[in-house]
C-alpha angles and dihedrals in degrees: 000000000000129000105253119236109230094227119091091196091063091056089047093055095044095046093052092047095050092048094048108035114012126098098258108173139049096261095050092047092050090050094056104032128094112283095230089060090049092051091047088053090054093048091052090053089059102037103034138266131272136202109243140180120216125202112206119200148146127233095231136051113278144162112253109252104161103142098102091049094046094045089055091048091052090051094049095043090055098042097044095035092237114177100220141114138197137211122207112221095186117035119226112289097023123125113251122200122229112282096009113131112247094197143002125222124201130187147071112355090211093055099039100045094074092051096060097087094055094040092056093044091055097046111043104056092042093054095047093045090049089052092050092047091049093050093049092049093048090056092052105025094160094055128089114231126208120203105230097165101111098100091047094055127098094238136318096295091062091045091053091049098051096040090052085050091052088055091050092049090049093051091050092049092047090051092050101048108349091261118174099227126164112357099181150337133253095246136060094229096072100024090105090069084075098038094259131130096216144016124274131229148114118242136294123254088245091068091055091050089051093048093049095227139040092240093051090050089052090050092050091049093050093046091054097038106027094159096053127084110265108248115183135181109223106183102073096099095031090251101114095154099037094047094042091055092044091055093047092049091049092053105032095158093053090046092052091049093051092245096128122086119187116203123205116198096159116182115255091236095068144039125247111269110286097016135103133165095277097047089046090056090049091052092051092046086057099045107021110010095162091067095066098031092070127066111283131188118233090257092052091049090052091053090047105041109353136101123298124028101347132163088255091053091054092048091048095052091047093052092048092049094046091046090056092049098258099118093139094060113107127228121221117194125195138163121094100348102168128148094283095049091046089053092054093045089051093049090051091049088227109188099237120152102190133018120203111203147156091183094103082081111106108275093205112037093204088067088068096061108123120198132209119199125181108233100177137038116193090337096312115119110234134149137158118282112276095032099071088118088074090067092052093047091050096058096084092049107040104040089104097029 
């Protein structure tokens, strides 16, 4: 019934989550679902059931990411002995136009009506996050992305949803043009989505404050985790260039082997060490002149040559590293990398190796609202006025339903 994900670790994560945390019986579902669905359920008990077909869709373009929702439906159907089935109109990873149903659900109105709340919750955010992840990756197909969304999520369930979505967006992008995409997440709990045993990441600013210097924090990290790549934040003291070179000089063998990654997360209120607006323009005129010779909005100019982690900042760090003989050292950039910022970084050809981001999360939560409309009652097509198009769209999918 559902397109199988070719990743056993994904099934492992989802099965354990459903078993441990999801509403998994009639009483729990009733407790958490919308009251008007509950009252409809009670009315149907008195006046009789009907066989219905639901069309489930979003109002904006998305990438189909239905697996969490369908896995939950499979679990509930089996546990509650619900006689229902579904048909996926757009397989996982496919682009879905605005308003086009992603899936159809057929069965007892009385049994299905109380599932709608949870079904929509599990579908909308996943599909939008997968779309955002896909768009970011398409803009920078040669860059590795790291999902750093966990601390921005409203609990683990949301984290699981959007990190699964990042995996879907990555698979879709890889299929389209062999893009790298998201290679891992920041936490152990969802690392298996990407075939890993543990989360990825560098170090928090707090560790550098504790150590007293960027170099000492790097030394501590390497002493504790000698077999891991050395990932170091370099903006804590506002000495991105000085501290980057100090770390590389302290670990020349790691630098030569490409086992050092330097992460810039420079605060938006200041420039990277050694840069200002004028020198940022000069850098871009040297490496990507077309980006600042066209009209740019203020936001675009900030991403190109402004404060914080700009395209110019990435170029500047790269030139300083290469000039000192550390051309194998990787650059990680973080701080507000959404679709728009990725587009600007791509246009400027900024030499970034890895982007850490949580900005594949839906920017506007109302974009994630999925809708389920019944389009058939006991075999008779019927839907509310204004949504008749759903009946026409359904014909090619439900003729053998």
